[in-house]
C-alpha positions in Angstrom: -241.4 -130.9 -87.0 -242.5 -132.5 -83.7 -242.3 -136.3 -83.7 -243.6 -138.5 -80.9 -242.8 -142.2 -80.8 -244.5 -144.5 -78.3 -243.4 -147.9 -77.2 -244.0 -150.4 -74.5 -247.5 -151.7 -75.4 -248.4 -155.3 -75.5 -250.5 -158.1 -74.1 -250.8 -158.4 -70.3 -253.0 -160.4 -67.9 -255.5 -158.6 -65.7 -253.7 -157.3 -62.6 -250.4 -157.0 -64.5 -248.3 -154.0 -65.3 -246.9 -152.2 -68.3 -244.8 -149.1 -68.8 -245.4 -147.0 -71.9 -242.7 -144.6 -73.1 -243.0 -141.6 -75.5 -239.8 -140.1 -77.0 -240.2 -136.6 -78.3 -238.1 -135.0 -80.9 -238.5 -131.4 -79.8 -236.5 -128.5 -78.4 -237.4 -127.1 -75.0 -239.2 -130.4 -74.1 -239.7 -129.1 -70.5 -242.0 -126.4 -71.8 -244.4 -128.9 -73.3 -247.5 -130.2 -71.5 -247.3 -133.9 -72.0 -250.3 -136.3 -71.9 -251.6 -139.8 -72.6 -254.9 -140.6 -74.2 -256.5 -143.8 -75.3 -259.0 -145.0 -77.8 -261.0 -148.1 -78.4 -262.8 -148.9 -81.7 -265.8 -146.8 -82.3 -265.2 -144.6 -79.4 -263.8 -141.1 -79.0 -260.2 -140.6 -77.8 -260.2 -140.4 -74.0 -257.8 -138.4 -71.9 -255.9 -140.5 -69.4 -253.2 -138.4 -67.7 -251.2 -135.1 -68.0 -247.9 -133.9 -66.9 -247.8 -130.1 -66.9 -245.0 -127.8 -67.9 -243.3 -125.7 -65.3 -244.3 -127.4 -62.0 -244.9 -130.8 -63.8 -248.1 -131.3 -61.9 -249.9 -134.5 -62.7 -253.6 -135.1 -63.2 -255.5 -138.3 -64.0 -258.9 -139.4 -65.2 -260.8 -141.0 -62.3 -260.8 -144.5 -63.7 -257.0 -144.7 -63.5 -256.2 -142.8 -60.3 -254.1 -144.9 -57.9 -253.2 -147.3 -60.7 -251.4 -145.2 -63.4 -248.5 -142.8 -62.9 -247.3 -140.3 -65.5 -243.7 -139.1 -65.2 -241.2 -137.3 -67.4 -237.5 -137.2 -67.9 -236.7 -133.9 -69.4 -233.0 -134.8 -70.0 -234.2 -137.7 -72.3 -237.2 -135.8 -73.8 -239.4 -138.7 -72.7 -242.7 -139.1 -70.9 -243.8 -142.4 -69.3 -247.0 -144.0 -68.2 -246.6 -146.7 -65.6 -249.8 -148.8 -65.6 -250.4 -151.1 -62.7 -253.3 -153.3 -61.7 -254.5 -153.4 -65.3 -258.0 -154.3 -66.1 -259.6 -155.6 -69.3 -261.3 -152.2 -69.7 -257.9 -150.5 -70.0 -257.5 -152.3 -73.4 -257.0 -149.6 -76.0 -254.6 -147.9 -78.3 -252.6 -145.4 -76.2 -251.5 -142.1 -77.7 -248.9 -139.7 -76.5 -249.8 -136.0 -76.8 -247.6 -132.9 -76.7 -249.1 -129.5 -76.3 -247.2 -126.2 -76.8 -248.4 -122.7 -77.7 -251.9 -124.1 -78.2 -250.8 -126.7 -80.7 -251.3 -130.4 -80.3 -249.0 -133.1 -81.6 -249.7 -136.9 -81.5 -247.8 -140.1 -81.7 -248.8 -143.1 -83.8 -250.2 -145.0 -80.8 -249.3 -148.3 -79.1 -251.8 -151.1 -78.5 -252.4 -152.3 -74.9 -254.4 -155.4 -74.5 -255.4 -156.7 -71.1 -256.7 -160.2 -71.3 -256.3 -163.6 -69.7 
């Protein structure tokens, strides 16, 4: 049973920063493709960033490039999303995703609110 637990969300002013964490209870964490998605009410879940398995290459959706950084600590089975220069439009529930052998696993989500 794969479990993903996100933390680090909260309320932040525009221009501020937050770091999200996702702890995964899995074996062979390094083989998982890890990602972050976000969703606002009434909208489809949107892909934000991915950390690949193997070479751990990173990719980002255009709207967060240069502001967000995804990273992983395989010794701690944890993936992070460092979010800088936050904007009100970044407000959403952020979900951690783990993908392995064409199966997807999701965390429960953590709320990020960017507002003055």
